[in-house]
SELUMLUM-703688 format. One record per residue (C-alpha): residue in one letter; y, x, z. Coordinates in nm, 4 decimals, always signed. Example, Ala and Ser with C-alpha at 12.3 -4.5 7.8 and 13.67 -1.06 7.14 Angstrom:
# SELUMLUM-703688
<r><rest>A</rest><Y>-0.4500</Y><X>+1.2300</X><Z>+0.7800</Z></r>
<r><rest>S</rest><Y>-0.1060</Y><X>+1.3670</X><Z>+0.7140</Z></r>
END
This chain:
# SELUMLUM-703688
<r><rest>M</rest><Y>-6.5666</Y><X>-12.2544</X><Z>+6.6447</Z></r>
<r><rest>S</rest><Y>-6.7375</Y><X>-12.5981</X><Z>+6.8054</Z></r>
<r><rest>W</rest><Y>-6.9128</Y><X>-12.6106</X><Z>+6.4940</Z></r>
<r><rest>G</rest><Y>-7.0480</Y><X>-12.3986</X><Z>+6.1602</Z></r>
<r><rest>V</rest><Y>-7.2481</Y><X>-12.0969</X><Z>+6.1380</Z></r>
<r><rest>T</rest><Y>-7.1540</Y><X>-11.9012</X><Z>+6.5016</Z></r>
<r><rest>P</rest><Y>-6.9991</Y><X>-11.5473</X><Z>+6.4053</Z></r>
<r><rest>K</rest><Y>-7.3367</Y><X>-11.3363</X><Z>+6.4328</Z></r>
<r><rest>Y</rest><Y>-7.4890</Y><X>-11.4878</X><Z>+6.1710</Z></r>
<r><rest>T</rest><Y>-7.1560</Y><X>-11.5040</X><Z>+5.9597</Z></r>
<r><rest>R</rest><Y>-7.0775</Y><X>-11.1455</X><Z>+6.0324</Z></r>
<r><rest>R</rest><Y>-7.4482</Y><X>-11.0883</X><Z>+5.9811</Z></r>
<r><rest>L</rest><Y>-7.4620</Y><X>-11.2904</X><Z>+5.6048</Z></r>
<r><rest>Y</rest><Y>-7.1042</Y><X>-11.0436</X><Z>+5.5437</Z></r>
<r><rest>I</rest><Y>-7.2942</Y><X>-10.7633</X><Z>+5.5536</Z></r>
<r><rest>S</rest><Y>-7.6129</Y><X>-10.8643</X><Z>+5.4161</Z></r>
<r><rest>V</rest><Y>-7.5547</Y><X>-11.0921</X><Z>+5.0938</Z></r>
<r><rest>A</rest><Y>-7.1048</Y><X>-11.0432</X><Z>+5.0600</Z></r>
<r><rest>L</rest><Y>-7.1087</Y><X>-10.6780</X><Z>+5.0781</Z></r>
<r><rest>P</rest><Y>-7.4350</Y><X>-10.5616</X><Z>+4.8607</Z></r>
<r><rest>R</rest><Y>-7.2440</Y><X>-10.8077</X><Z>+4.6227</Z></r>
<r><rest>I</rest><Y>-6.8895</Y><X>-10.6132</X><Z>+4.6127</Z></r>
<r><rest>L</rest><Y>-7.0122</Y><X>-10.3149</X><Z>+4.6065</Z></r>
<r><rest>Y</rest><Y>-7.3195</Y><X>-10.3351</X><Z>+4.4057</Z></r>
<r><rest>G</rest><Y>-7.2608</Y><X>-9.9839</X><Z>+4.1595</Z></r>
<r><rest>A</rest><Y>-6.9820</Y><X>-9.8578</X><Z>+4.3933</Z></r>
<r><rest>N</rest><Y>-7.1295</Y><X>-9.4839</X><Z>+4.3121</Z></r>
<r><rest>I</rest><Y>-7.0028</Y><X>-9.5269</X><Z>+3.9507</Z></r>
<r><rest>W</rest><Y>-6.6683</Y><X>-9.7253</X><Z>+3.9592</Z></r>
<r><rest>C</rest><Y>-6.5912</Y><X>-9.5362</X><Z>+4.2813</Z></r>
<r><rest>H</rest><Y>-6.4804</Y><X>-9.2018</X><Z>+4.3059</Z></r>
<r><rest>L</rest><Y>-6.4973</Y><X>-9.0090</X><Z>+4.6163</Z></r>
<r><rest>M</rest><Y>-6.2430</Y><X>-8.6794</X><Z>+4.6052</Z></r>
<r><rest>Q</rest><Y>-6.1790</Y><X>-8.3750</X><Z>+4.8489</Z></r>
<r><rest>G</rest><Y>-5.9817</Y><X>-8.4027</X><Z>+5.0598</Z></r>
<r><rest>E</rest><Y>-5.9341</Y><X>-8.4687</X><Z>+5.4220</Z></r>
<r><rest>C</rest><Y>-5.7770</Y><X>-8.8077</X><Z>+5.4887</Z></r>
<r><rest>R</rest><Y>-5.7961</Y><X>-9.0498</X><Z>+5.7918</Z></r>
<r><rest>G</rest><Y>-6.0366</Y><X>-8.7382</X><Z>+5.9779</Z></r>
<r><rest>L</rest><Y>-6.3083</Y><X>-8.7769</X><Z>+5.6546</Z></r>
<r><rest>K</rest><Y>-6.3573</Y><X>-8.4675</X><Z>+5.4717</Z></r>
<r><rest>I</rest><Y>-6.3545</Y><X>-8.7674</X><Z>+5.1530</Z></r>
<r><rest>K</rest><Y>-6.0650</Y><X>-8.9712</X><Z>+4.9450</Z></r>
<r><rest>V</rest><Y>-6.1698</Y><X>-9.2691</X><Z>+4.8146</Z></r>
<r><rest>S</rest><Y>-5.9669</Y><X>-9.4517</X><Z>+4.5928</Z></r>
<r><rest>V</rest><Y>-5.6751</Y><X>-9.6035</X><Z>+4.7134</Z></r>
<r><rest>K</rest><Y>-5.7046</Y><X>-9.9024</X><Z>+4.4716</Z></r>
<r><rest>V</rest><Y>-6.0608</Y><X>-10.0039</X><Z>+4.5798</Z></r>
<r><rest>V</rest><Y>-5.9508</Y><X>-9.9511</X><Z>+4.9403</Z></r>
<r><rest>K</rest><Y>-5.6940</Y><X>-10.2114</X><Z>+4.9120</Z></r>
<r><rest>L</rest><Y>-5.9047</Y><X>-10.4097</X><Z>+4.7469</Z></r>
<r><rest>L</rest><Y>-6.1593</Y><X>-10.3882</X><Z>+4.9749</Z></r>
<r><rest>V</rest><Y>-5.9903</Y><X>-10.4250</X><Z>+5.3144</Z></r>
<r><rest>T</rest><Y>-5.8623</Y><X>-10.7210</X><Z>+5.1339</Z></r>
<r><rest>T</rest><Y>-6.1832</Y><X>-10.8764</X><Z>+5.0889</Z></r>
<r><rest>Q</rest><Y>-6.2741</Y><X>-10.7766</X><Z>+5.4754</Z></r>
<r><rest>C</rest><Y>-5.9881</Y><X>-10.9154</X><Z>+5.5646</Z></r>
<r><rest>A</rest><Y>-6.1492</Y><X>-11.2582</X><Z>+5.4433</Z></r>
<r><rest>G</rest><Y>-6.4942</Y><X>-11.1723</X><Z>+5.5981</Z></r>
<r><rest>A</rest><Y>-6.3063</Y><X>-11.0899</X><Z>+5.9382</Z></r>
<r><rest>L</rest><Y>-6.1366</Y><X>-11.3872</X><Z>+5.9283</Z></r>
<r><rest>A</rest><Y>-6.4311</Y><X>-11.6368</X><Z>+5.8479</Z></r>
<r><rest>I</rest><Y>-6.6439</Y><X>-11.3960</X><Z>+6.1054</Z></r>
<r><rest>T</rest><Y>-6.3809</Y><X>-11.4240</X><Z>+6.4281</Z></r>
<r><rest>G</rest><Y>-6.2007</Y><X>-11.7718</X><Z>+6.3178</Z></r>
<r><rest>G</rest><Y>-5.8770</Y><X>-11.5570</X><Z>+6.4265</Z></r>
<r><rest>L</rest><Y>-5.5548</Y><X>-11.6471</X><Z>+6.2117</Z></r>
<r><rest>R</rest><Y>-5.4294</Y><X>-11.5420</X><Z>+5.8953</Z></r>
<r><rest>T</rest><Y>-5.1637</Y><X>-11.2998</X><Z>+6.0207</Z></r>
<r><rest>S</rest><Y>-5.4068</Y><X>-11.0718</X><Z>+6.2850</Z></r>
<r><rest>P</rest><Y>-5.4228</Y><X>-10.7505</X><Z>+6.1500</Z></r>
<r><rest>T</rest><Y>-5.7132</Y><X>-10.6382</X><Z>+6.0371</Z></r>
<r><rest>N</rest><Y>-5.8077</Y><X>-10.3309</X><Z>+6.1647</Z></r>
<r><rest>T</rest><Y>-5.8113</Y><X>-10.5487</X><Z>+6.4804</Z></r>
<r><rest>L</rest><Y>-6.0292</Y><X>-10.7782</X><Z>+6.3161</Z></r>
<r><rest>D</rest><Y>-6.2592</Y><X>-10.4994</X><Z>+6.1799</Z></r>
<r><rest>A</rest><Y>-6.3320</Y><X>-10.3686</X><Z>+6.5301</Z></r>
<r><rest>I</rest><Y>-6.3536</Y><X>-10.6818</X><Z>+6.6833</Z></r>
<r><rest>S</rest><Y>-6.6410</Y><X>-10.8199</X><Z>+6.4337</Z></r>
<r><rest>F</rest><Y>-6.7711</Y><X>-10.4217</X><Z>+6.4625</Z></r>
<r><rest>L</rest><Y>-6.7336</Y><X>-10.3757</X><Z>+6.0966</Z></r>
<r><rest>L</rest><Y>-6.6827</Y><X>-10.0474</X><Z>+5.9385</Z></r>
<r><rest>L</rest><Y>-6.3275</Y><X>-9.8901</X><Z>+5.7854</Z></r>
<r><rest>A</rest><Y>-6.3425</Y><X>-9.9824</X><Z>+5.4066</Z></r>
<r><rest>E</rest><Y>-6.3397</Y><X>-9.5824</X><Z>+5.3529</Z></r>
<r><rest>L</rest><Y>-6.6081</Y><X>-9.5925</X><Z>+5.5703</Z></r>
<r><rest>I</rest><Y>-6.8063</Y><X>-9.8238</X><Z>+5.3844</Z></r>
<r><rest>M</rest><Y>-6.8023</Y><X>-9.6720</X><Z>+5.0631</Z></r>
<r><rest>V</rest><Y>-6.8535</Y><X>-9.3804</X><Z>+5.1773</Z></r>
<r><rest>K</rest><Y>-7.1692</Y><X>-9.4562</X><Z>+5.3170</Z></r>
<r><rest>I</rest><Y>-7.2575</Y><X>-9.6446</X><Z>+5.0002</Z></r>
<r><rest>C</rest><Y>-7.1957</Y><X>-9.3563</X><Z>+4.7879</Z></r>
<r><rest>H</rest><Y>-7.3976</Y><X>-9.1587</X><Z>+5.0011</Z></r>
<r><rest>R</rest><Y>-7.7190</Y><X>-9.3684</X><Z>+4.9934</Z></r>
<r><rest>A</rest><Y>-7.6812</Y><X>-9.3975</X><Z>+4.6485</Z></r>
<r><rest>F</rest><Y>-7.7276</Y><X>-8.9804</X><Z>+4.5739</Z></r>
<r><rest>T</rest><Y>-7.9619</Y><X>-9.0154</X><Z>+4.9253</Z></r>
<r><rest>H</rest><Y>-8.2161</Y><X>-9.2504</X><Z>+4.6382</Z></r>
<r><rest>M</rest><Y>-8.1404</Y><X>-8.9741</X><Z>+4.3627</Z></r>
<r><rest>V</rest><Y>-8.2794</Y><X>-8.6935</X><Z>+4.5697</Z></r>
<r><rest>M</rest><Y>-8.5615</Y><X>-8.8908</X><Z>+4.6998</Z></r>
<r><rest>L</rest><Y>-8.6395</Y><X>-8.9459</X><Z>+4.2962</Z></r>
<r><rest>P</rest><Y>-9.0127</Y><X>-8.8049</X><Z>+4.1873</Z></r>
<r><rest>A</rest><Y>-8.9748</Y><X>-8.4826</X><Z>+3.9354</Z></r>
<r><rest>D</rest><Y>-9.1110</Y><X>-8.7132</X><Z>+3.6311</Z></r>
<r><rest>H</rest><Y>-8.7875</Y><X>-8.8854</X><Z>+3.7188</Z></r>
<r><rest>P</rest><Y>-8.5345</Y><X>-8.8646</X><Z>+3.4108</Z></r>
<r><rest>L</rest><Y>-8.2689</Y><X>-8.8083</X><Z>+3.6507</Z></r>
<r><rest>S</rest><Y>-8.4361</Y><X>-8.5732</X><Z>+3.8449</Z></r>
<r><rest>K</rest><Y>-8.3542</Y><X>-8.2780</X><Z>+3.6195</Z></r>
<r><rest>H</rest><Y>-7.9638</Y><X>-8.2765</X><Z>+3.6814</Z></r>
<r><rest>I</rest><Y>-8.0019</Y><X>-8.3581</X><Z>+4.0166</Z></r>
<r><rest>K</rest><Y>-8.1367</Y><X>-8.0800</X><Z>+4.1106</Z></r>
<r><rest>S</rest><Y>-7.9664</Y><X>-7.8058</X><Z>+3.8685</Z></r>
<r><rest>N</rest><Y>-7.8101</Y><X>-7.5213</X><Z>+4.0717</Z></r>
<r><rest>N</rest><Y>-7.4474</Y><X>-7.6188</X><Z>+3.8037</Z></r>
<r><rest>A</rest><Y>-7.3410</Y><X>-7.8919</X><Z>+3.9331</Z></r>
<r><rest>H</rest><Y>-7.1863</Y><X>-7.6437</X><Z>+4.2261</Z></r>
<r><rest>R</rest><Y>-7.0130</Y><X>-7.3942</X><Z>+3.9183</Z></r>
<r><rest>I</rest><Y>-6.8785</Y><X>-7.7202</X><Z>+3.6901</Z></r>
<r><rest>K</rest><Y>-6.5132</Y><X>-7.7079</X><Z>+3.7701</Z></r>
<r><rest>R</rest><Y>-6.3637</Y><X>-7.9430</X><Z>+3.4976</Z></r>
<r><rest>H</rest><Y>-6.5677</Y><X>-8.2582</X><Z>+3.2690</Z></r>
<r><rest>C</rest><Y>-6.7790</Y><X>-8.3395</X><Z>+3.6102</Z></r>
<r><rest>T</rest><Y>-6.9895</Y><X>-8.5902</X><Z>+3.5908</Z></r>
<r><rest>L</rest><Y>-7.0981</Y><X>-8.8592</X><Z>+3.8618</Z></r>
<r><rest>I</rest><Y>-7.3645</Y><X>-8.6578</X><Z>+3.9984</Z></r>
<r><rest>H</rest><Y>-7.2080</Y><X>-8.3691</X><Z>+4.0000</Z></r>
<r><rest>N</rest><Y>-6.9195</Y><X>-8.4714</X><Z>+4.2283</Z></r>
<r><rest>L</rest><Y>-7.2044</Y><X>-8.6456</X><Z>+4.4428</Z></r>
<r><rest>R</rest><Y>-7.3900</Y><X>-8.3006</X><Z>+4.4580</Z></r>
<r><rest>K</rest><Y>-7.0146</Y><X>-8.1505</X><Z>+4.5946</Z></r>
<r><rest>L</rest><Y>-6.9033</Y><X>-8.4143</X><Z>+4.8919</Z></r>
<r><rest>F</rest><Y>-7.2866</Y><X>-8.4706</X><Z>+5.0171</Z></r>
<r><rest>D</rest><Y>-7.4465</Y><X>-8.1367</X><Z>+5.1463</Z></r>
<r><rest>L</rest><Y>-7.8306</Y><X>-8.2227</X><Z>+5.0629</Z></r>
<r><rest>D</rest><Y>-8.0410</Y><X>-8.0257</X><Z>+4.9161</Z></r>
<r><rest>P</rest><Y>-8.3324</Y><X>-8.2028</X><Z>+4.6747</Z></r>
<r><rest>C</rest><Y>-8.5335</Y><X>-7.9173</X><Z>+4.7794</Z></r>
<r><rest>V</rest><Y>-8.6388</Y><X>-7.9965</X><Z>+5.0997</Z></r>
<r><rest>I</rest><Y>-8.6359</Y><X>-8.4085</X><Z>+5.1218</Z></r>
<r><rest>E</rest><Y>-8.9526</Y><X>-8.6106</X><Z>+5.0400</Z></r>
<r><rest>K</rest><Y>-9.0016</Y><X>-8.6994</X><Z>+4.6756</Z></r>
<r><rest>I</rest><Y>-9.1487</Y><X>-9.0706</X><Z>+4.6986</Z></r>
<r><rest>P</rest><Y>-9.3346</Y><X>-9.1190</X><Z>+4.4017</Z></r>
<r><rest>A</rest><Y>-9.3166</Y><X>-9.4236</X><Z>+4.1784</Z></r>
<r><rest>I</rest><Y>-9.5876</Y><X>-9.5581</X><Z>+4.0902</Z></r>
<r><rest>A</rest><Y>-9.6743</Y><X>-9.8400</X><Z>+3.8821</Z></r>
<r><rest>C</rest><Y>-9.8854</Y><X>-10.2199</X><Z>+3.9781</Z></r>
<r><rest>D</rest><Y>-10.0030</Y><X>-10.4939</X><Z>+3.8236</Z></r>
<r><rest>P</rest><Y>-9.7969</Y><X>-10.7975</X><Z>+3.9356</Z></r>
<r><rest>K</rest><Y>-10.0875</Y><X>-10.9716</X><Z>+3.8890</Z></r>
<r><rest>L</rest><Y>-10.2637</Y><X>-10.8094</X><Z>+4.2666</Z></r>
<r><rest>H</rest><Y>-9.9608</Y><X>-10.8700</X><Z>+4.4300</Z></r>
<r><rest>G</rest><Y>-10.0258</Y><X>-10.9606</X><Z>+4.8187</Z></r>
<r><rest>K</rest><Y>-10.4604</Y><X>-10.8934</X><Z>+4.7294</Z></r>
<r><rest>F</rest><Y>-10.6384</Y><X>-10.5829</X><Z>+4.8916</Z></r>
<r><rest>P</rest><Y>-10.9250</Y><X>-10.3673</X><Z>+4.7249</Z></r>
<r><rest>F</rest><Y>-11.0586</Y><X>-10.4174</X><Z>+5.0976</Z></r>
<r><rest>I</rest><Y>-11.2154</Y><X>-10.7431</X><Z>+5.3080</Z></r>
<r><rest>I</rest><Y>-11.1135</Y><X>-10.7758</X><Z>+5.6583</Z></r>
<r><rest>S</rest><Y>-11.3588</Y><X>-10.9458</X><Z>+5.8448</Z></r>
<r><rest>I</rest><Y>-11.2845</Y><X>-11.0198</X><Z>+6.2501</Z></r>
<r><rest>A</rest><Y>-11.5448</Y><X>-11.0945</X><Z>+6.4483</Z></r>
<r><rest>K</rest><Y>-11.5082</Y><X>-11.4620</X><Z>+6.6955</Z></r>
<r><rest>D</rest><Y>-11.6520</Y><X>-11.2393</X><Z>+6.9787</Z></r>
<r><rest>Q</rest><Y>-11.7921</Y><X>-10.9266</X><Z>+7.1271</Z></r>
<r><rest>A</rest><Y>-12.1623</Y><X>-11.0394</X><Z>+7.0578</Z></r>
<r><rest>A</rest><Y>-12.0203</Y><X>-11.1393</X><Z>+6.6813</Z></r>
<r><rest>S</rest><Y>-11.8596</Y><X>-10.7781</X><Z>+6.6724</Z></r>
<r><rest>I</rest><Y>-12.1834</Y><X>-10.6019</X><Z>+6.7656</Z></r>
<r><rest>E</rest><Y>-12.3772</Y><X>-10.7230</X><Z>+6.5598</Z></r>
<r><rest>E</rest><Y>-12.1749</Y><X>-10.7199</X><Z>+6.2393</Z></r>
<r><rest>A</rest><Y>-12.1455</Y><X>-10.3165</X><Z>+6.3490</Z></r>
<r><rest>E</rest><Y>-12.5360</Y><X>-10.2670</X><Z>+6.3630</Z></r>
<r><rest>N</rest><Y>-12.5903</Y><X>-10.4401</X><Z>+6.0637</Z></r>
<r><rest>A</rest><Y>-12.3086</Y><X>-10.2386</X><Z>+5.8563</Z></r>
<r><rest>M</rest><Y>-12.4436</Y><X>-10.1587</X><Z>+5.5282</Z></r>
<r><rest>E</rest><Y>-12.1777</Y><X>-9.9066</X><Z>+5.3984</Z></r>
<r><rest>D</rest><Y>-12.2193</Y><X>-9.5456</X><Z>+5.3245</Z></r>
<r><rest>L</rest><Y>-11.9197</Y><X>-9.4439</X><Z>+5.5871</Z></r>
<r><rest>L</rest><Y>-11.8154</Y><X>-9.5881</X><Z>+5.8991</Z></r>
<r><rest>I</rest><Y>-11.4774</Y><X>-9.4956</X><Z>+6.0754</Z></r>
<r><rest>Y</rest><Y>-11.3599</Y><X>-9.6287</X><Z>+6.4318</Z></r>
<r><rest>T</rest><Y>-11.0162</Y><X>-9.5643</X><Z>+6.5745</Z></r>
<r><rest>D</rest><Y>-10.9178</Y><X>-9.6588</X><Z>+6.9223</Z></r>
<r><rest>G</rest><Y>-10.5164</Y><X>-9.6082</X><Z>+7.0392</Z></r>
<r><rest>S</rest><Y>-10.3986</Y><X>-9.6180</X><Z>+7.4061</Z></r>
<r><rest>A</rest><Y>-10.1695</Y><X>-9.5393</X><Z>+7.6878</Z></r>
<r><rest>I</rest><Y>-10.2950</Y><X>-9.2953</X><Z>+7.9138</Z></r>
<r><rest>E</rest><Y>-10.1072</Y><X>-9.1345</X><Z>+8.1899</Z></r>
<r><rest>G</rest><Y>-9.7734</Y><X>-9.1884</X><Z>+8.0225</Z></r>
<r><rest>G</rest><Y>-9.8830</Y><X>-9.1072</X><Z>+7.7001</Z></r>
<r><rest>V</rest><Y>-10.0132</Y><X>-9.2312</X><Z>+7.4120</Z></r>
<r><rest>G</rest><Y>-10.1918</Y><X>-9.1714</X><Z>+7.1483</Z></r>
<r><rest>T</rest><Y>-10.5298</Y><X>-9.2991</X><Z>+6.8742</Z></r>
<r><rest>A</rest><Y>-10.8474</Y><X>-9.0976</X><Z>+6.8224</Z></r>
<r><rest>A</rest><Y>-11.1101</Y><X>-9.2308</X><Z>+6.4617</Z></r>
<r><rest>V</rest><Y>-11.4328</Y><X>-9.0914</X><Z>+6.4857</Z></r>
<r><rest>C</rest><Y>-11.6754</Y><X>-9.1097</X><Z>+6.1264</Z></r>
<r><rest>Y</rest><Y>-12.0514</Y><X>-9.0949</X><Z>+6.1252</Z></r>
<r><rest>N</rest><Y>-12.2624</Y><X>-9.1668</X><Z>+5.8092</Z></r>
<r><rest>Q</rest><Y>-12.6134</Y><X>-9.3959</X><Z>+5.8707</Z></r>
<r><rest>E</rest><Y>-12.8131</Y><X>-9.1252</X><Z>+6.0499</Z></r>
<r><rest>E</rest><Y>-12.5125</Y><X>-8.8541</X><Z>+6.2175</Z></r>
<r><rest>L</rest><Y>-12.1016</Y><X>-8.7915</X><Z>+6.3462</Z></r>
<r><rest>V</rest><Y>-11.9345</Y><X>-8.6208</X><Z>+6.0364</Z></r>
<r><rest>H</rest><Y>-11.6027</Y><X>-8.5915</X><Z>+6.1699</Z></r>
<r><rest>V</rest><Y>-11.3318</Y><X>-8.6509</X><Z>+6.4983</Z></r>
<r><rest>M</rest><Y>-10.9479</Y><X>-8.7167</X><Z>+6.4760</Z></r>
<r><rest>H</rest><Y>-10.7133</Y><X>-8.7689</X><Z>+6.7085</Z></r>
<r><rest>F</rest><Y>-10.3326</Y><X>-8.7405</X><Z>+6.7482</Z></r>
<r><rest>H</rest><Y>-10.0399</Y><X>-8.8276</X><Z>+6.9662</Z></r>
<r><rest>L</rest><Y>-9.7134</Y><X>-8.9513</X><Z>+6.9044</Z></r>
<r><rest>G</rest><Y>-9.5281</Y><X>-8.8656</X><Z>+7.2868</Z></r>
<r><rest>P</rest><Y>-9.4150</Y><X>-9.0621</X><Z>+7.6375</Z></r>
<r><rest>N</rest><Y>-9.5149</Y><X>-9.4420</X><Z>+7.6861</Z></r>
<r><rest>T</rest><Y>-9.1392</Y><X>-9.4885</X><Z>+7.6793</Z></r>
<r><rest>E</rest><Y>-9.0492</Y><X>-9.4181</X><Z>+7.2668</Z></r>
<r><rest>H</rest><Y>-9.4196</Y><X>-9.5338</X><Z>+7.1827</Z></r>
<r><rest>T</rest><Y>-9.6295</Y><X>-9.8370</X><Z>+7.2280</Z></r>
<r><rest>V</rest><Y>-10.0312</Y><X>-9.8808</X><Z>+7.1881</Z></r>
<r><rest>H</rest><Y>-9.9404</Y><X>-10.1404</X><Z>+6.9296</Z></r>
<r><rest>K</rest><Y>-9.7984</Y><X>-9.8084</X><Z>+6.6708</Z></r>
<r><rest>A</rest><Y>-10.0889</Y><X>-9.6190</X><Z>+6.8317</Z></r>
<r><rest>E</rest><Y>-10.3294</Y><X>-9.8785</X><Z>+6.6273</Z></r>
<r><rest>L</rest><Y>-10.1422</Y><X>-9.8922</X><Z>+6.2825</Z></r>
<r><rest>V</rest><Y>-10.1336</Y><X>-9.5382</X><Z>+6.3398</Z></r>
<r><rest>G</rest><Y>-10.5011</Y><X>-9.4774</X><Z>+6.3865</Z></r>
<r><rest>M</rest><Y>-10.5488</Y><X>-9.7238</X><Z>+6.0667</Z></r>
<r><rest>L</rest><Y>-10.3858</Y><X>-9.4533</X><Z>+5.8634</Z></r>
<r><rest>L</rest><Y>-10.6195</Y><X>-9.1784</X><Z>+6.0330</Z></r>
<r><rest>R</rest><Y>-10.9091</Y><X>-9.4199</X><Z>+5.8876</Z></r>
<r><rest>L</rest><Y>-10.7524</Y><X>-9.3998</X><Z>+5.5829</Z></r>
<r><rest>H</rest><Y>-10.6437</Y><X>-9.0167</X><Z>+5.5977</Z></r>
<r><rest>I</rest><Y>-11.0712</Y><X>-8.9949</X><Z>+5.7030</Z></r>
<r><rest>A</rest><Y>-11.1726</Y><X>-9.1320</X><Z>+5.4555</Z></r>
<r><rest>D</rest><Y>-10.9441</Y><X>-8.9886</X><Z>+5.1487</Z></r>
<r><rest>K</rest><Y>-11.0569</Y><X>-8.6408</X><Z>+5.2914</Z></r>
<r><rest>I</rest><Y>-11.4527</Y><X>-8.7236</X><Z>+5.3182</Z></r>
<r><rest>G</rest><Y>-11.4361</Y><X>-9.0036</X><Z>+5.1009</Z></r>
<r><rest>A</rest><Y>-11.5148</Y><X>-8.9215</X><Z>+4.8037</Z></r>
<r><rest>K</rest><Y>-11.9334</Y><X>-8.8993</X><Z>+4.8210</Z></r>
<r><rest>Y</rest><Y>-11.9841</Y><X>-9.2351</X><Z>+4.9854</Z></r>
<r><rest>K</rest><Y>-11.9756</Y><X>-9.5665</X><Z>+4.7821</Z></r>
<r><rest>Q</rest><Y>-11.8548</Y><X>-9.7963</X><Z>+5.0824</Z></r>
<r><rest>V</rest><Y>-11.6681</Y><X>-9.7449</X><Z>+5.3519</Z></r>
<r><rest>A</rest><Y>-11.6434</Y><X>-9.9567</X><Z>+5.6526</Z></r>
<r><rest>I</rest><Y>-11.3198</Y><X>-9.9219</X><Z>+5.8872</Z></r>
<r><rest>G</rest><Y>-11.4083</Y><X>-10.0313</X><Z>+6.2433</Z></r>
<r><rest>V</rest><Y>-11.0441</Y><X>-10.1930</X><Z>+6.4340</Z></r>
<r><rest>D</rest><Y>-10.9979</Y><X>-10.3289</X><Z>+6.7637</Z></r>
<r><rest>S</rest><Y>-10.6490</Y><X>-10.4239</X><Z>+6.7540</Z></r>
<r><rest>Q</rest><Y>-10.6941</Y><X>-10.8518</X><Z>+6.6196</Z></r>
<r><rest>A</rest><Y>-10.2872</Y><X>-10.7455</X><Z>+6.5611</Z></r>
<r><rest>A</rest><Y>-10.3229</Y><X>-10.4957</X><Z>+6.3757</Z></r>
<r><rest>L</rest><Y>-10.5450</Y><X>-10.6452</X><Z>+6.1437</Z></r>
<r><rest>M</rest><Y>-10.3182</Y><X>-10.9986</X><Z>+6.1125</Z></r>
<r><rest>L</rest><Y>-10.0493</Y><X>-10.8033</X><Z>+6.0684</Z></r>
<r><rest>L</rest><Y>-10.1315</Y><X>-10.6846</X><Z>+5.7326</Z></r>
<r><rest>Q</rest><Y>-10.2079</Y><X>-11.0660</X><Z>+5.6112</Z></r>
<r><rest>S</rest><Y>-9.8139</Y><X>-11.1448</X><Z>+5.6826</Z></r>
<r><rest>D</rest><Y>-9.6760</Y><X>-11.2313</X><Z>+5.4804</Z></r>
<r><rest>L</rest><Y>-9.3483</Y><X>-11.0085</X><Z>+5.6113</Z></r>
<r><rest>R</rest><Y>-9.5242</Y><X>-10.7489</X><Z>+5.5833</Z></r>
<r><rest>S</rest><Y>-9.3405</Y><X>-10.4578</X><Z>+5.3756</Z></r>
<r><rest>P</rest><Y>-9.4165</Y><X>-10.1089</X><Z>+5.2075</Z></r>
<r><rest>G</rest><Y>-9.3348</Y><X>-9.9465</X><Z>+5.5119</Z></r>
END
């Protein structure tokens, strides 16, 4: 195509906008079944697959700019889209994974953890059906706690970020720090390995030391080590900072500090 959106961004638009809208609540209205179908151990409703194939064919035509008579499987392969059956299984598996990660105080947590899911043969609910199809043990998967946040405090931090202009100003600010507890960390890459360390001082002596080895420099970066070092500081502050009123954290990476102030940051 010589005009319009490029295929790369058309595909991204279809995957990020069209599919989530079309398959919203798919784990409720798409009933998966046990059985062998096109190499899958899970069988998807034929009616749902036909409707999704028709919709995905239109999306694949928009991505590739092909003819309307082009085979759907060929369009999916050229545009790097999953088959309709795989998409439905993926969406339902993701929804059940979210259910398994619910905290204990959630209303659905008790029903998901119930051991009776494998024993029910008739009148199975949607949760029981997903529990049978996907082998996910709720007892060994990490739970995400539900935390209520005040909308007025969105984007506001319970701490102050100060970036010194130069090295001399940074040293002066550290020497004149009035906080009860001072924590300094640094991340580095030495001899092919990446790691970070954190040291904790009060106004008189060294209190605590922690270090963490991330792995080889082929898989990790120094910037990542700086961010992991910030997690070490928070761990130290949470562990021994209860008896101190104020805590100061020293970071030697301006990029890590500016990342906290970015509007593109995420909960991760």
